[in-house]
N, C-alpha and C positions, 0 to 999 in steps of 0.2 A: 694438315697437322693442327691440332687444337692449340689455343693460346697458351695454356698452362704447360704444354710440352716444349715451348720455345724459351730460350734464355732471354733475360732482359735485353741484351744487346741485339738479338735477333728481332725481338718485338719492337725495339726502337727503330731498327732499320726498316722493318715493314711499315711502321707508322709514317716514316719520312718520305717514302716513295710517292711522288706526285703531290706533295703538300709541304708547307713550311710550318714548323712549330718551334716554340721556345723550349728551353730546358725545363722550365717550370711546368709547362703544359705536358711535356713528355713524362715528367716525374709524377704528375697527378694521374695520368692514364696508367702508367706502368706500376705505380704505387711503390716507388723508391725515392730516395732523396735527390735533390737537384745536383748535388755534388757527385753522386753515383752516375747520374745521367751524363754529366760533363766528362767524367772519366771514360764512360762508354763511347761518347762522341769522338774523343781523341782517337780511339782505336777504329771506330767506324770510318773516320776520315781516311786513315791509312788503307783500310780494306777497299774502300770505294776508289781511291786513287789508282790501285792496281787493276781495277776492272774497267776496261775501255767502254763497256756498255752502259756505265752509270757515271754520273757526275755529282759530287757533293757541292751543295750550294749553301753559302752563308749570306744571309741578309744582315748587314752589319748593324750594330747598335748606333743610336743617335742621341745627342743631347736634346732633351725635351725643352730646354730653356733657350739655347742659341741655335739649335738645329745643326750643330756640327755632326758630321757623319764619320764614323770610325772605319773608313774604307780600307785602310791598310792593315787593320787588325785581323790576325788569323787565329787568335786564341778563341776557344769556345766559351770562355767565361765572360760575364758582363763586366765592362770597365767600371772602375770605382768612381771616377770623376772625369769631367770634360777637360781636355788640355787647353781649350780656348777660353772658357769662362769659369772653370773650376767647379761647376755645379755637379752635384752627385745625382742629379735627376736625369738618368740615362735609361733608354729603352733596352730591352733584352734582345740579344741577337736571335734570329730565327734560322732554323736549319731545315734543309730539304735534300732530297735525292731525286735527280732528274734522270730519266732513262734516255740514253742517246740512241737515235735511230740507227738502224742498220746501214742506211744509205750514207750517212755521215762517216760511219766507220769504214765503209768500202772506199769512199772518196779519199780518206786519209791514207789507206793502204796503196792507192794508185798514185799518190802525189810523190 
């Protein structure tokens, strides 16, 4: 199927398989706003959670001043400031989709 035949959400999903990208990078490739990408990511997370053959990965944002990592943050948006040093200099989270091997899936079924 050609790229223009796929919805933005399908194109984002395709781009994330096997690699990590920020919402800004995805927006540039798909040619939609970052906000639209973030809205699509919320739905993609739900879709991938239902599919045992794939896993949605979030590489969390970090403070670029004090190196605080937002490990517990599950939202797809960039944090406005660091809770530790109050800096607004934070990295963007990166997103990816990992394909889970069939062997892991079979082991889960046997457990």
